[in-house]
DRENTI-275089 format. One record per residue: chain; x, y, z of N, C-alpha, C, O in turn. Coordinates in steps of 0.2 Angstrom, whole numbers, plus 5000, padded with zeros to 4 digits. Layout:
(node "A"; (X; Y; Z); (X; Y; Z); (X; Y; Z); (X; Y; Z)),
...
This chain:
(node "A"; (4816; 5178; 5095); (4821; 5179; 5099); (4823; 5186; 5099); (4824; 5189; 5093)),
(node "A"; (4824; 5189; 5104); (4826; 5196; 5105); (4833; 5197; 5102); (4837; 5193; 5102)),
(node "A"; (4834; 5203; 5099); (4840; 5205; 5096); (4845; 5208; 5101); (4843; 5211; 5105)),
(node "A"; (4851; 5206; 5100); (4856; 5208; 5105); (4861; 5212; 5100); (4864; 5209; 5096)),
(node "A"; (4862; 5218; 5102); (4867; 5222; 5098); (4874; 5220; 5100); (4876; 5220; 5106)),
(node "A"; (4878; 5219; 5095); (4885; 5216; 5096); (4889; 5221; 5099); (4893; 5220; 5104)),
(node "A"; (4888; 5228; 5098); (4893; 5233; 5101); (4891; 5233; 5108); (4895; 5234; 5112)),
(node "A"; (4884; 5233; 5110); (4882; 5233; 5117); (4885; 5227; 5121); (4887; 5228; 5126)),
(node "A"; (4884; 5221; 5117); (4887; 5215; 5120); (4894; 5215; 5122); (4896; 5213; 5127)),
(node "A"; (4898; 5218; 5117); (4905; 5219; 5119); (4906; 5224; 5125); (4911; 5222; 5129)),
(node "A"; (4903; 5229; 5125); (4904; 5234; 5130); (4902; 5231; 5137); (4905; 5233; 5142)),
(node "A"; (4897; 5227; 5137); (4894; 5225; 5144); (4897; 5218; 5146); (4895; 5215; 5151)),
(node "A"; (4902; 5215; 5141); (4904; 5208; 5143); (4912; 5208; 5142); (4915; 5204; 5139)),
(node "A"; (4915; 5214; 5145); (4922; 5215; 5144); (4926; 5209; 5147); (4931; 5206; 5144)),
(node "A"; (4924; 5206; 5153); (4927; 5201; 5156); (4927; 5194; 5152); (4931; 5190; 5152)),
(node "A"; (4921; 5193; 5149); (4920; 5187; 5145); (4924; 5188; 5139); (4927; 5182; 5136)),
(node "A"; (4925; 5194; 5136); (4930; 5194; 5130); (4937; 5193; 5132); (4940; 5190; 5129)),
(node "A"; (4939; 5196; 5138); (4946; 5195; 5140); (4947; 5188; 5142); (4953; 5185; 5140)),
(node "A"; (4942; 5184; 5144); (4943; 5177; 5145); (4943; 5172; 5139); (4945; 5166; 5139)),
(node "A"; (4940; 5175; 5134); (4939; 5171; 5128); (4933; 5168; 5127); (4931; 5164; 5122)),
(node "A"; (4928; 5169; 5132); (4922; 5166; 5132); (4917; 5169; 5127); (4912; 5166; 5124)),
(node "A"; (4918; 5175; 5125); (4915; 5179; 5120); (4921; 5181; 5115); (4926; 5184; 5117)),
(node "A"; (4920; 5180; 5109); (4925; 5182; 5104); (4922; 5185; 5098); (4916; 5184; 5096)),
(node "A"; (4925; 5190; 5095); (4923; 5194; 5089); (4926; 5191; 5083); (4932; 5190; 5083)),
(node "A"; (4922; 5190; 5078); (4925; 5187; 5072); (4928; 5193; 5068); (4926; 5199; 5069)),
(node "A"; (4934; 5192; 5064); (4937; 5198; 5061); (4931; 5200; 5056); (4927; 5196; 5053)),
(node "A"; (4931; 5207; 5054); (4926; 5210; 5050); (4928; 5209; 5042); (4930; 5213; 5039)),
(node "A"; (4927; 5202; 5040); (4928; 5200; 5033); (4922; 5198; 5029); (4923; 5197; 5023)),
(node "A"; (4916; 5199; 5032); (4910; 5196; 5029); (4906; 5202; 5026); (4905; 5207; 5029)),
(node "A"; (4903; 5200; 5020); (4898; 5204; 5017); (4891; 5202; 5020); (4890; 5196; 5022)),
(node "A"; (4886; 5206; 5020); (4880; 5205; 5023); (4875; 5204; 5017); (4874; 5208; 5013)),
(node "A"; (4871; 5198; 5018); (4866; 5196; 5013); (4859; 5195; 5017); (4860; 5193; 5023)),
(node "A"; (4854; 5195; 5013); (4847; 5193; 5016); (4844; 5199; 5020); (4847; 5204; 5021)),
(node "A"; (4837; 5198; 5021); (4833; 5203; 5024); (4835; 5204; 5031); (4834; 5210; 5034)),
(node "A"; (4837; 5199; 5034); (4838; 5199; 5042); (4845; 5202; 5043); (4849; 5197; 5043)),
(node "A"; (4846; 5208; 5045); (4852; 5210; 5046); (4855; 5209; 5053); (4861; 5209; 5054)),
(node "A"; (4851; 5207; 5058); (4853; 5205; 5064); (4850; 5198; 5066); (4844; 5197; 5065)),
(node "A"; (4854; 5193; 5068); (4851; 5187; 5069); (4856; 5183; 5075); (4862; 5185; 5075)),
(node "A"; (4853; 5178; 5078); (4857; 5175; 5083); (4854; 5168; 5084); (4848; 5167; 5082)),
(node "A"; (4858; 5164; 5087); (4856; 5157; 5089); (4861; 5152; 5090); (4867; 5154; 5089)),
(node "A"; (4860; 5146; 5093); (4865; 5141; 5094); (4868; 5139; 5087); (4865; 5139; 5082)),
(node "A"; (4874; 5138; 5087); (4878; 5136; 5082); (4878; 5129; 5080); (4879; 5124; 5084)),
(node "A"; (4878; 5127; 5073); (4879; 5121; 5071); (4885; 5122; 5066); (4884; 5126; 5061)),
(node "A"; (4890; 5118; 5067); (4896; 5119; 5063); (4897; 5114; 5057); (4894; 5108; 5058)),
(node "A"; (4900; 5116; 5052); (4901; 5112; 5046); (4908; 5114; 5043); (4909; 5119; 5042)),
(node "A"; (4912; 5109; 5041); (4918; 5110; 5038); (4918; 5106; 5031); (4918; 5100; 5031)),
(node "A"; (4918; 5110; 5026); (4918; 5108; 5019); (4923; 5112; 5015); (4926; 5117; 5017)),
(node "A"; (4925; 5109; 5009); (4929; 5113; 5004); (4926; 5112; 4997); (4927; 5107; 4994)),
(node "A"; (4923; 5117; 4994); (4921; 5118; 4988); (4916; 5112; 4986); (4916; 5109; 4981)),
(node "A"; (4912; 5110; 4991); (4907; 5105; 4991); (4901; 5106; 4995); (4902; 5108; 5001)),
(node "A"; (4895; 5107; 4992); (4889; 5109; 4996); (4884; 5103; 4998); (4879; 5105; 5000)),
(node "A"; (4886; 5097; 4997); (4881; 5092; 4998); (4879; 5092; 5006); (4873; 5091; 5007)),
(node "A"; (4884; 5092; 5010); (4883; 5092; 5017); (4879; 5098; 5020); (4875; 5098; 5025)),
(node "A"; (4880; 5104; 5016); (4876; 5110; 5017); (4869; 5109; 5017); (4865; 5110; 5021)),
(node "A"; (4867; 5106; 5011); (4860; 5104; 5010); (4857; 5099; 5015); (4852; 5100; 5017)),
(node "A"; (4861; 5094; 5016); (4859; 5089; 5021); (4857; 5093; 5028); (4852; 5091; 5031)),
(node "A"; (4861; 5097; 5030); (4860; 5100; 5037); (4854; 5105; 5036); (4850; 5105; 5040)),
(node "A"; (4854; 5109; 5031); (4848; 5114; 5030); (4841; 5110; 5029); (4836; 5114; 5029)),
(node "A"; (4842; 5104; 5027); (4835; 5100; 5026); (4832; 5098; 5033); (4827; 5096; 5033)),
(node "A"; (4836; 5099; 5038); (4834; 5097; 5045); (4831; 5103; 5048); (4832; 5109; 5046)),
(node "A"; (4827; 5102; 5053); (4823; 5108; 5056); (4829; 5113; 5060); (4833; 5110; 5063)),
(node "A"; (4828; 5119; 5058); (4833; 5124; 5061); (4832; 5126; 5068); (4837; 5127; 5071)),
(node "A"; (4826; 5126; 5070); (4824; 5128; 5077); (4828; 5134; 5079); (4830; 5135; 5085)),
(node "A"; (4829; 5139; 5075); (4832; 5146; 5077); (4840; 5145; 5077); (4843; 5150; 5080)),
(node "A"; (4843; 5140; 5075); (4850; 5139; 5075); (4853; 5143; 5069); (4850; 5145; 5064)),
(node "A"; (4860; 5143; 5070); (4864; 5147; 5064); (4869; 5141; 5062); (4873; 5138; 5065)),
(node "A"; (4869; 5140; 5055); (4874; 5136; 5052); (4880; 5140; 5051); (4880; 5145; 5047)),
(node "A"; (4886; 5138; 5053); (4892; 5141; 5052); (4896; 5136; 5048); (4898; 5130; 5050)),
(node "A"; (4898; 5138; 5042); (4901; 5134; 5037); (4908; 5136; 5036); (4909; 5142; 5034)),
(node "A"; (4913; 5132; 5038); (4920; 5134; 5036); (4921; 5131; 5029); (4923; 5125; 5028)),
(node "A"; (4921; 5135; 5024); (4923; 5133; 5017); (4930; 5134; 5015); (4932; 5134; 5009)),
(node "A"; (4934; 5134; 5020); (4941; 5135; 5019); (4943; 5142; 5016); (4949; 5143; 5014)),
(node "A"; (4938; 5147; 5016); (4939; 5153; 5013); (4940; 5153; 5005); (4942; 5158; 5002)),
(node "A"; (4938; 5148; 5002); (4938; 5147; 4995); (4934; 5153; 4992); (4928; 5154; 4993)),
(node "A"; (4937; 5156; 4987); (4934; 5161; 4983); (4933; 5158; 4975); (4932; 5162; 4971)),
(node "A"; (4933; 5152; 4974); (4933; 5149; 4968); (4926; 5146; 4966); (4925; 5145; 4960)),
(node "A"; (4922; 5146; 4970); (4915; 5144; 4969); (4910; 5145; 4975); (4913; 5147; 4980)),
(node "A"; (4904; 5145; 4974); (4899; 5146; 4980); (4897; 5140; 4983); (4897; 5134; 4980)),
(node "A"; (4896; 5140; 4990); (4894; 5135; 4994); (4886; 5135; 4995); (4883; 5130; 4997)),
(node "A"; (4884; 5141; 4995); (4877; 5142; 4997); (4874; 5147; 4991); (4876; 5152; 4990)),
(node "A"; (4868; 5144; 4988); (4864; 5148; 4984); (4857; 5150; 4986); (4855; 5148; 4991)),
(node "A"; (4853; 5153; 4981); (4847; 5155; 4983); (4842; 5149; 4985); (4838; 5150; 4990)),
(node "A"; (4843; 5144; 4982); (4838; 5138; 4984); (4840; 5136; 4991); (4835; 5134; 4995)),
(node "A"; (4846; 5135; 4993); (4848; 5133; 5000); (4846; 5138; 5005); (4844; 5136; 5010)),
(node "A"; (4846; 5145; 5003); (4844; 5150; 5008); (4836; 5150; 5009); (4834; 5151; 5014)),
(node "A"; (4833; 5149; 5003); (4825; 5148; 5004); (4824; 5142; 5008); (4819; 5142; 5013)),
(node "A"; (4827; 5136; 5007); (4826; 5130; 5011); (4828; 5132; 5019); (4824; 5130; 5023)),
(node "A"; (4833; 5135; 5020); (4835; 5137; 5027); (4829; 5141; 5030); (4828; 5140; 5036)),
(node "A"; (4827; 5146; 5026); (4822; 5150; 5029); (4816; 5146; 5031); (4813; 5147; 5036)),
(node "A"; (4814; 5142; 5026); (4808; 5138; 5027); (4808; 5133; 5032); (4803; 5130; 5035)),
(node "A"; (4814; 5130; 5034); (4816; 5125; 5039); (4817; 5128; 5046); (4818; 5125; 5051)),
(node "A"; (4817; 5135; 5046); (4817; 5138; 5053); (4824; 5140; 5055); (4825; 5141; 5061)),
(node "A"; (4829; 5140; 5051); (4836; 5142; 5053); (4836; 5150; 5054); (4833; 5153; 5050)),
(node "A"; (4840; 5152; 5059); (4840; 5160; 5060); (4845; 5163; 5055); (4844; 5169; 5053)),
(node "A"; (4850; 5159; 5053); (4855; 5162; 5049); (4861; 5157; 5046); (4861; 5151; 5049)),
(node "A"; (4865; 5160; 5042); (4870; 5156; 5039); (4876; 5160; 5039); (4876; 5166; 5036)),
(node "A"; (4882; 5158; 5041); (4888; 5161; 5041); (4893; 5157; 5036); (4894; 5151; 5038)),
(node "A"; (4896; 5159; 5031); (4900; 5155; 5026); (4907; 5158; 5026); (4908; 5164; 5024)),
(node "A"; (4912; 5154; 5028); (4919; 5156; 5026); (4920; 5154; 5019); (4924; 5149; 5018)),
(node "A"; (4917; 5157; 5014); (4917; 5156; 5007); (4912; 5160; 5004); (4911; 5165; 5006)),
(node "A"; (4910; 5158; 4998); (4905; 5162; 4994); (4898; 5159; 4994); (4896; 5154; 4995)),
(node "A"; (4894; 5164; 4992); (4887; 5163; 4990); (4886; 5165; 4983); (4890; 5168; 4980)),
(node "A"; (4880; 5163; 4980); (4878; 5165; 4974); (4870; 5166; 4974); (4867; 5165; 4979)),
(node "A"; (4867; 5169; 4968); (4860; 5171; 4968); (4859; 5176; 4973); (4854; 5176; 4977)),
(node "A"; (4863; 5181; 4973); (4863; 5186; 4978); (4856; 5190; 4978); (4853; 5191; 4984)),
(node "A"; (4853; 5191; 4973); (4846; 5195; 4973); (4841; 5190; 4976); (4837; 5193; 4980)),
(node "A"; (4841; 5184; 4975); (4836; 5179; 4978); (4838; 5179; 4985); (4833; 5179; 4989)),
(node "A"; (4844; 5178; 4988); (4846; 5178; 4995); (4843; 5185; 4998); (4841; 5184; 5004)),
(node "A"; (4844; 5190; 4995); (4843; 5197; 4998); (4835; 5198; 4999); (4833; 5202; 5002)),
(node "A"; (4831; 5193; 4995); (4824; 5193; 4996); (4821; 5189; 5001); (4815; 5189; 5003)),
(node "A"; (4826; 5185; 5005); (4824; 5180; 5010); (4824; 5183; 5017); (4829; 5188; 5018)),
(node "A"; (4820; 5181; 5021); (4819; 5184; 5028); (4824; 5180; 5032); (4821; 5176; 5037)),
(node "A"; (4830; 5180; 5031); (4835; 5176; 5035); (4842; 5180; 5034); (4843; 5184; 5030)),
(node "A"; (4846; 5179; 5039); (4853; 5182; 5039); (4858; 5178; 5036); (4858; 5172; 5038)),
(node "A"; (4862; 5181; 5032); (4867; 5177; 5028); (4874; 5182; 5028); (4873; 5187; 5027)),
(node "A"; (4879; 5179; 5030); (4886; 5182; 5030); (4890; 5177; 5026); (4890; 5171; 5027)),
(node "A"; (4894; 5180; 5021); (4899; 5177; 5017); (4905; 5181; 5015); (4904; 5187; 5016)),
(node "A"; (4910; 5178; 5013); (4916; 5182; 5011); (4914; 5186; 5004); (4916; 5192; 5004)),
(node "A"; (4910; 5183; 5000); (4909; 5186; 4993); (4904; 5182; 4990); (4901; 5177; 4992)),
(node "A"; (4902; 5185; 4984); (4898; 5181; 4979); (4902; 5178; 4973); (4907; 5181; 4971)),
(node "A"; (4900; 5172; 4971); (4903; 5169; 4965); (4898; 5165; 4961); (4894; 5162; 4964)),
(node "A"; (4898; 5166; 4955); (4892; 5163; 4951); (4893; 5156; 4950); (4888; 5152; 4948)),
(node "A"; (4899; 5153; 4951); (4900; 5146; 4949); (4897; 5141; 4955); (4899; 5143; 4961)),
(node "A"; (4894; 5136; 4954); (4892; 5131; 4959); (4897; 5127; 4961); (4902; 5126; 4958)),
(node "A"; (4896; 5124; 4967); (4902; 5120; 4970); (4901; 5112; 4968); (4897; 5111; 4964)),
(node "A"; (4906; 5108; 4970); (4906; 5101; 4968); (4900; 5098; 4972); (4898; 5101; 4977)),
(node "A"; (4899; 5092; 4971); (4894; 5088; 4974); (4896; 5081; 4976); (4894; 5076; 4973)),
(node "A"; (4901; 5081; 4980); (4905; 5074; 4982); (4903; 5072; 4989); (4903; 5066; 4990)),
(node "A"; (4900; 5076; 4993); (4898; 5074; 5000); (4904; 5073; 5005); (4903; 5070; 5010)),
(node "A"; (4909; 5077; 5003); (4915; 5076; 5008); (4915; 5082; 5013); (4914; 5088; 5011)),
(node "A"; (4916; 5081; 5019); (4916; 5086; 5024); (4915; 5083; 5031); (4914; 5077; 5032)),
(node "A"; (4914; 5087; 5036); (4913; 5085; 5043); (4908; 5090; 5046); (4908; 5096; 5046)),
(node "A"; (4903; 5087; 5049); (4898; 5090; 5053); (4900; 5090; 5061); (4903; 5086; 5063)),
(node "A"; (4898; 5096; 5064); (4898; 5096; 5071); (4905; 5096; 5074); (4906; 5093; 5079)),
(node "A"; (4910; 5099; 5070); (4917; 5099; 5072); (4919; 5106; 5074); (4916; 5111; 5071)),
(node "A"; (4924; 5107; 5078); (4927; 5114; 5079); (4929; 5117; 5072); (4933; 5113; 5069)),
(node "A"; (4928; 5123; 5071); (4931; 5126; 5065); (4935; 5133; 5067); (4933; 5135; 5072)),
(node "A"; (4939; 5135; 5063); (4943; 5140; 5065); (4944; 5145; 5058); (4947; 5143; 5053)),
(node "A"; (4941; 5151; 5059); (4942; 5156; 5053); (4940; 5163; 5056); (4937; 5163; 5062)),
(node "A"; (4941; 5168; 5052); (4940; 5175; 5055); (4943; 5176; 5061); (4941; 5180; 5065)),
(node "A"; (4949; 5173; 5063); (4953; 5174; 5069); (4950; 5171; 5075); (4953; 5173; 5081)),
(node "A"; (4946; 5166; 5075); (4943; 5163; 5081); (4941; 5156; 5080); (4939; 5154; 5074)),
(node "A"; (4941; 5152; 5085); (4939; 5145; 5085); (4931; 5146; 5087); (4929; 5149; 5091)),
(node "A"; (4927; 5142; 5083); (4920; 5141; 5084); (4918; 5134; 5085); (4920; 5130; 5081)),
(node "A"; (4914; 5133; 5090); (4912; 5126; 5092); (4905; 5125; 5091); (4901; 5130; 5092)),
(node "A"; (4903; 5119; 5089); (4896; 5117; 5088); (4893; 5118; 5095); (4896; 5116; 5100)),
(node "A"; (4887; 5121; 5095); (4883; 5122; 5102); (4885; 5129; 5105); (4881; 5131; 5110)),
(node "A"; (4890; 5132; 5103); (4891; 5139; 5105); (4885; 5144; 5102); (4881; 5141; 5098)),
(node "A"; (4885; 5150; 5104); (4880; 5155; 5102); (4883; 5160; 5097); (4889; 5162; 5098)),
(node "A"; (4880; 5162; 5092); (4882; 5167; 5087); (4877; 5173; 5087); (4871; 5172; 5087)),
(node "A"; (4880; 5179; 5087); (4876; 5185; 5087); (4879; 5189; 5081); (4885; 5190; 5081)),
(node "A"; (4875; 5191; 5076); (4877; 5195; 5071); (4872; 5201; 5070); (4866; 5200; 5071)),
(node "A"; (4875; 5207; 5068); (4871; 5212; 5066); (4876; 5217; 5061); (4881; 5214; 5059)),
(node "A"; (4874; 5223; 5060); (4877; 5227; 5055); (4884; 5229; 5058); (4889; 5230; 5054)),
(node "A"; (4886; 5228; 5064); (4892; 5230; 5067); (4897; 5224; 5067); (4903; 5225; 5066)),
(node "A"; (4895; 5218; 5066); (4899; 5212; 5066); (4896; 5206; 5069); (4890; 5205; 5069)),
(node "A"; (4900; 5201; 5070); (4898; 5194; 5073); (4902; 5193; 5079); (4908; 5193; 5079)),
(node "A"; (4898; 5190; 5084); (4901; 5188; 5090); (4899; 5180; 5091); (4894; 5178; 5089)),
(node "A"; (4904; 5177; 5094); (4903; 5170; 5096); (4904; 5170; 5104); (4909; 5172; 5106)),
(node "A"; (4899; 5166; 5107); (4899; 5166; 5114); (4899; 5158; 5116); (4895; 5155; 5113)),
(node "A"; (4902; 5156; 5122); (4902; 5150; 5124); (4895; 5148; 5127); (4892; 5142; 5126)),
(node "A"; (4891; 5153; 5129); (4884; 5152; 5132); (4880; 5158; 5129); (4882; 5163; 5126)),
(node "A"; (4873; 5157; 5130); (4869; 5162; 5127); (4870; 5168; 5132); (4870; 5168; 5138)),
(node "A"; (4870; 5174; 5128); (4871; 5181; 5132); (4864; 5183; 5133); (4859; 5182; 5129)),
(node "A"; (4863; 5187; 5139); (4856; 5190; 5140); (4856; 5197; 5136); (4861; 5200; 5136)),
(node "A"; (4850; 5198; 5135); (4848; 5205; 5131); (4849; 5211; 5136); (4848; 5216; 5134)),
């Protein structure tokens, strides 16, 4: 998939930004993984300090999609670690965006996938299986819906109702 520069996309889609069809996430994320720019259709997940559903989704074929996890912004444990990022890479996911924490940063940084998260935290999450898949989530100042498109690079993260042309 061709890379789309987020700054360029903002400059050339002023009307879509004004209408809310293209939205910029607030710049609160740290960059992890080898792939600094990634994009794809969004799969949403809402969990809180529980990574069971994260694993369930990442065990499915990614087909170039991006997993967007609303972890409630928790900084008390990690939702994604090195094993899950390796799994995502092997299953063909383009990237993962976490409104929460990751761990095993050195392992994640060795993977050819894009990851964004608020921070790193060494403690693993709970394993209760509580959460919701494919639901609208709201964080970083915007509503994000399952099936929308996400574009991430070193400048930031955009969400679009439809795929943007390069």
